[in-house]
N, C-alpha and C positions, 0 to 999 in steps of 0.2 A: 672375381681375380680371372676366373677365362675369359671371361672376354674382352679383362682388357689385353689379356697376352693375345688376341685375336685379333681386336686395333691396331694392340703391337704390331704383330707381323703385317697385317695391310701394309700401313702405311713405310713399314724395313721397303717390301716389293715396291710402291710406287716410289718408293727414291733409286730404287734399282735403278727402275723404267727414267727417270729424270738421268740420273749419273749416264746412263747407258749412248739417249739422246744424243744432250751437249755431248759425250764425250766420242759421239760419232761426226757432231755436226765442228765440234773444237777444232781436231785432228784429221779429219778426211779430207784436207784439200788439201793435209801435204801426198795422198795418197793419189789425188787427179793434177796433183803441179804437174808433173815431168811429163803427162799425156799430151800436153802441148796446145786440150782446149781452151776454148771461149772461157771467159770467167763465168757468166751466166747459167753456162750448158755442165760446166764441175759444181758450180750452185746442189741446180739441180739432181745433179744425180748425185750427190754427197746427201739432199735432200733423202733421194727416194731411199737410196742404200738403206738411213739407221731407219726412213721407219719400217723396210719388209723388213731390216733386222729387228725393230719392234716389237713387231708381229707375228714377226712367228717364233716369239719367245714364249 
């Protein structure tokens, strides 16, 4: 039972990481759009920022 709870906790942690990464990708463009940058630069900024948020957790 204890091993099952550990496995369940680990999978919940991975789910949270995937959720934060996906949320950053979906709504990050709303933050970058008003800056008036090109699409490719803004996508790089969003992916890079999301990656940095994931690494820092």
